RODO-2510 file (C-alpha; in nm, 4 decimals, decimal comma):
residues 237
     n   res          X          Y          Z
     1     m    -4,2358    13,2443     2,6625
     2     l    -4,2517    13,1481     2,2867
     3     n    -4,2814    12,8651     2,1252
     4     a    -4,0253    12,6619     1,9663
     5     t    -4,0378    12,6512     1,6029
     6     p    -4,1217    12,3363     1,4358
     7     l    -3,7889    12,3806     1,3131
     8     a    -3,6648    12,3058     1,7228
     9     r    -3,8788    12,0849     1,7932
    10     a    -3,7921    11,8679     1,5282
    11     r    -3,6061    11,5911     1,6708
    12     p    -3,2652    11,4947     1,4535
    13     i    -3,3037    11,1723     1,2713
    14     t    -3,0785    10,9297     1,4280
    15     g    -2,9680    10,5356     1,4835
    16     l    -3,1290    10,2543     1,2410
    17     a    -3,3580    10,5172     1,0793
    18     s    -3,0210    10,7503     0,9750
    19     l    -2,9010    10,4298     0,8642
    20     w    -3,1606    10,2910     0,6401
    21     r    -3,2110    10,6969     0,5208
    22     s    -2,8035    10,6591     0,4011
    23     t    -2,6664    10,5037     0,0962
    24     i    -2,4676    10,2592     0,2142
    25     g    -2,7095    10,1842     0,4885
    26     k    -2,9619    10,0515     0,2406
    27     k    -2,6552     9,8360     0,0620
    28     y    -2,6283     9,7515     0,3971
    29     v    -2,9438     9,5975     0,4022
    30     m    -2,9324     9,4659     0,1096
    31     a    -2,6399     9,2592     0,1821
    32     i    -2,7817     9,1167     0,4869
    33     t    -3,0825     9,0272     0,4108
    34     g    -2,9420     8,8601     0,0340
    35     l    -2,7430     8,6591     0,2896
    36     i    -3,0620     8,5419     0,4550
    37     w    -3,1886     8,4299     0,0901
    38     f    -2,8877     8,2851     0,0274
    39     g    -2,8844     8,0317     0,2793
    40     y    -3,2115     7,9663     0,2221
    41     l    -3,1863     7,8769    -0,1415
    42     i    -2,9332     7,6241    -0,0575
    43     v    -3,1486     7,4392     0,2124
    44     h    -3,4387     7,4636    -0,0583
    45     l    -3,2730     7,3150    -0,2965
    46     w    -3,1242     7,0446    -0,1115
    47     g    -3,4767     6,9080     0,0051
    48     n    -3,5484     6,9348    -0,3480
    49     l    -3,2522     6,7091    -0,4715
    50     n    -3,4373     6,4512    -0,2886
    51     v    -3,6971     6,3920    -0,6019
    52     y    -3,4246     6,1984    -0,7524
    53     a    -3,4405     5,9449    -0,4991
    54     g    -3,8018     5,8611    -0,5054
    55     p    -4,1789     5,9952    -0,3404
    56     v    -4,0995     5,8291    -0,0744
    57     f    -3,7511     6,0677     0,0446
    58     l    -3,9186     6,3914    -0,1373
    59     n    -4,2748     6,3619     0,0554
    60     t    -4,0798     6,2296     0,3710
    61     y    -3,8588     6,5335     0,3692
    62     g    -4,1558     6,7758     0,3552
    63     d    -4,2780     6,5916     0,6212
    64     w    -4,0395     6,6353     0,8248
    65     l    -4,0369     7,0255     0,7794
    66     r    -4,3292     7,0313     0,9720
    67     i    -4,2242     6,8343     1,2571
    68     v    -3,8519     7,0116     1,2655
    69     g    -3,8245     7,1421     1,6706
    70     e    -4,0845     6,9284     1,8313
    71     p    -4,1858     6,8826     2,1132
    72     f    -4,0541     7,2202     2,1570
    73     l    -4,2201     7,3335     1,8171
    74     g    -4,5186     7,2710     1,7507
    75     y    -4,7058     7,1415     1,3834
    76     s    -4,5641     7,3716     1,1150
    77     q    -4,4127     7,6284     1,3630
    78     f    -4,0804     7,6460     1,2089
    79     l    -4,2036     7,6043     0,8684
    80     w    -4,3978     7,9904     0,9809
    81     l    -4,0509     8,0725     1,1273
    82     a    -3,8553     8,0654     0,8539
    83     r    -4,1556     8,2543     0,6410
    84     i    -4,1300     8,5047     0,9480
    85     i    -3,8066     8,5549     0,8817
    86     l    -3,7907     8,5079     0,4900
    87     i    -4,1014     8,7253     0,3558
    88     p    -3,9547     9,0348     0,5203
    89     a    -3,6372     9,0180     0,4365
    90     f    -3,8030     8,9417     0,0391
    91     v    -3,9741     9,3060     0,1259
    92     v    -3,7058     9,4767     0,2844
    93     h    -3,4448     9,3477    -0,0136
    94     v    -3,7033     9,4899    -0,2313
    95     w    -3,8096     9,8422    -0,0900
    96     a    -3,3959     9,8983    -0,0510
    97     a    -3,3609     9,8150    -0,4054
    98     v    -3,5930    10,0288    -0,5322
    99     q    -3,4721    10,2739    -0,3534
   100     l    -3,1037    10,2377    -0,4475
   101     t    -3,2103    10,2516    -0,8392
   102     s    -3,4252    10,5471    -0,7889
   103     r    -3,1695    10,7297    -0,6099
   104     d    -2,8716    10,6373    -0,8307
   105     r    -3,0976    10,8044    -1,1305
   106     a    -3,1856    11,1064    -0,9830
   107     s    -2,8537    11,1304    -0,9052
   108     r    -2,7602    11,1756    -1,3501
   109     p    -3,0576    11,3465    -1,4946
   110     r    -2,8750    11,3333    -1,7744
   111     r    -2,8394    11,0310    -1,9566
   112     y    -2,5090    10,9234    -2,0793
   113     d    -2,3855    11,0230    -2,4362
   114     m    -2,2023    10,6987    -2,4553
   115     r    -2,2269    10,5281    -2,1870
   116     k    -1,9481    10,2806    -2,1305
   117     n    -1,9867     9,9046    -1,8925
   118     l    -1,6104     9,8837    -1,8439
   119     e    -1,6567     9,7702    -1,4819
   120     s    -1,9832     9,6355    -1,4945
   121     t    -2,0872     9,2498    -1,5990
   122     f    -2,4123     9,1285    -1,7636
   123     a    -2,5346     9,0353    -1,4537
   124     s    -2,5020     9,4259    -1,2809
   125     r    -2,6553     9,5865    -1,5631
   126     t    -2,9825     9,3343    -1,5745
   127     m    -3,0186     9,3513    -1,2204
   128     i    -3,3559     9,5223    -1,1596
   129     f    -3,5163     9,3423    -1,4585
   130     g    -3,3818     9,0101    -1,3564
   131     g    -3,4825     9,0832    -0,9784
   132     i    -3,8457     9,2311    -1,1403
   133     f    -3,8744     8,8293    -1,3079
   134     i    -3,7542     8,6669    -1,0278
   135     l    -4,0716     8,7957    -0,8446
   136     l    -4,3166     8,7326    -1,1112
   137     f    -4,1682     8,3866    -1,0522
   138     l    -4,2279     8,3780    -0,7018
   139     i    -4,5540     8,4430    -0,7066
   140     y    -4,6453     8,1846    -0,9822
   141     h    -4,3954     7,9078    -0,8270
   142     l    -4,6263     7,9918    -0,5080
   143     l    -4,9285     7,9227    -0,6752
   144     d    -4,7725     7,6715    -0,8483
   145     f    -4,6580     7,4313    -0,5484
   146     t    -4,8481     7,6011    -0,1895
   147     f    -5,1386     7,7066    -0,3138
   148     g    -5,1551     7,4855    -0,6109
   149     t    -5,4124     7,7298    -0,7876
   150     v    -5,2061     7,6517    -1,1060
   151     n    -5,1217     7,3052    -1,0540
   152     p    -5,2661     7,0975    -1,2997
   153     s    -5,3182     6,8033    -1,0173
   154     y    -5,2173     6,9172    -0,7041
   155     q    -5,2017     6,7130    -0,3815
   156     p    -5,1394     6,9093    -0,0899
   157     s    -4,9775     6,5838     0,0646
   158     d    -4,7898     6,4862    -0,1964
   159     i    -4,5084     6,6986    -0,3561
   160     y    -4,3352     6,4772    -0,5146
   161     h    -4,7003     6,4342    -0,7343
   162     n    -4,7149     6,8529    -0,7554
   163     v    -4,3515     6,8254    -0,8726
   164     v    -4,4211     6,5574    -1,1651
   165     a    -4,7805     6,6874    -1,2757
   166     s    -4,6544     7,0722    -1,2899
   167     f    -4,3207     6,9907    -1,4781
   168     q    -4,5057     6,7887    -1,7497
   169     r    -4,5868     7,0724    -1,8985
   170     w    -4,2884     7,2459    -2,1347
   171     p    -4,4299     7,5943    -2,0982
   172     v    -4,3734     7,5752    -1,7729
   173     v    -4,0471     7,3963    -1,7828
   174     v    -3,9225     7,6887    -2,0294
   175     f    -4,0929     7,9328    -1,7663
   176     y    -3,8503     7,7887    -1,4850
   177     e    -3,5424     7,7622    -1,6231
   178     l    -3,5519     8,1116    -1,7637
   179     a    -3,5888     8,1812    -1,3954
   180     m    -3,2980     8,0291    -1,2584
   181     i    -3,0991     8,1351    -1,5476
   182     a    -3,2380     8,4996    -1,3336
   183     v    -3,1851     8,3678    -1,0395
   184     g    -2,8319     8,2567    -1,0879
   185     l    -2,6766     8,6228    -1,2620
   186     h    -2,8797     8,7395    -0,9430
   187     l    -2,6481     8,5448    -0,7089
   188     f    -2,3556     8,5852    -0,8399
   189     h    -2,3922     8,9833    -0,8566
   190     g    -2,5716     8,9576    -0,5099
   191     i    -2,2579     8,7738    -0,3662
   192     w    -1,9893     8,9877    -0,5486
   193     s    -2,1848     9,3008    -0,4216
   194     t    -2,2134     9,1354    -0,0410
   195     f    -1,8208     9,0803    -0,0039
   196     q    -1,8005     9,4992    -0,1129
   197     t    -2,0648     9,6336     0,1243
   198     l    -1,9240     9,4358     0,4331
   199     g    -1,5426     9,5111     0,3575
   200     w    -1,4422     9,1365     0,3167
   201     n    -1,3452     9,2207    -0,0477
   202     t    -0,9432     9,3212    -0,0640
   203     a    -0,7291     9,3670    -0,3330
   204     r    -0,5454     9,0287    -0,2467
   205     i    -0,8483     8,8277    -0,2675
   206     t    -1,0917     8,9894    -0,5247
   207     h    -1,0097     8,7151    -0,7919
   208     g    -1,1058     8,4203    -0,5163
   209     v    -1,4597     8,5992    -0,4196
   210     r    -1,5758     8,6446    -0,7854
   211     n    -1,4729     8,3059    -0,8173
   212     v    -1,6495     8,1742    -0,5571
   213     a    -1,9699     8,3797    -0,6363
   214     t    -1,9465     8,2359    -0,9999
   215     v    -1,9325     7,8380    -0,8123
   216     c    -2,2054     7,9498    -0,6131
   217     a    -2,3862     8,0954    -0,8502
   218     v    -2,3183     7,8117    -1,1537
   219     l    -2,3984     7,5226    -0,8559
   220     l    -2,7275     7,6422    -0,7577
   221     t    -2,8241     7,6623    -1,1162
   222     l    -2,7919     7,3996    -1,2325
   223     g    -2,9048     7,2378    -0,9424
   224     n    -3,2083     7,4196    -0,9900
   225     m    -3,2707     7,3733    -1,3710
   226     s    -3,1737     6,9885    -1,3501
   227     i    -3,5287     6,9188    -1,1620
   228     p    -3,7981     7,0438    -1,4499
   229     l    -3,5890     6,8997    -1,7209
   230     a    -3,5479     6,5501    -1,5520
   231     v    -3,9146     6,5448    -1,5004
   232     l    -3,9854     6,6500    -1,8965
   233     s    -3,7118     6,3842    -2,0251
   234     g    -3,8842     6,1184    -1,7984
   235     i    -3,6038     6,0743    -1,6069
   236     v    -3,8224     6,1228    -1,3142
   237     g    -4,1680     6,0545    -1,2677
***
């Protein structure tokens, strides 16, 4: 009997692998992982706003995060479970975005003589650049408040002190403010795109979806921007 050829032996790509390879599959992945991070950003801002109540409230919130789930979970296990979800979601989100961008550029190798952005927005046109800036911000944010390597007076057990120490420097505040604007634009387009990708957007609710995306992006952006400004101006400190 003749040996099967490599083509005959090859198995068809099905299931999750097939979905991942498709453009719509990557968009679904971006939508779902984006929703995960959107939920995290809401909770993160809610916790950070404790800075306005003073050091006791913010530091108590930080301590509470380490004991959530006891006695079923050990010390800080809730935080690690969150990281196990958030980190892969972030990596896959970026990976899918890069592949979709490459696929889009490959489909139109020649630039348009005159590109008309009638349906696009500033947020959608700057999505990839904003994403890169957000990635750089996230790295700095971790070095600032998690590892403390770029914080001028880092104290592992004193979140309030670390926030005040970092945001008393105006270059850091400017960087954070620009990053929050990038996050807001990313959220606006991301929420809008998620509704479209998951089939939740219809002609009847398009205007409402855009309003929801705008309100969510603006509130999260202003909330996050207020904290560095409050520290720099002396309202918090």
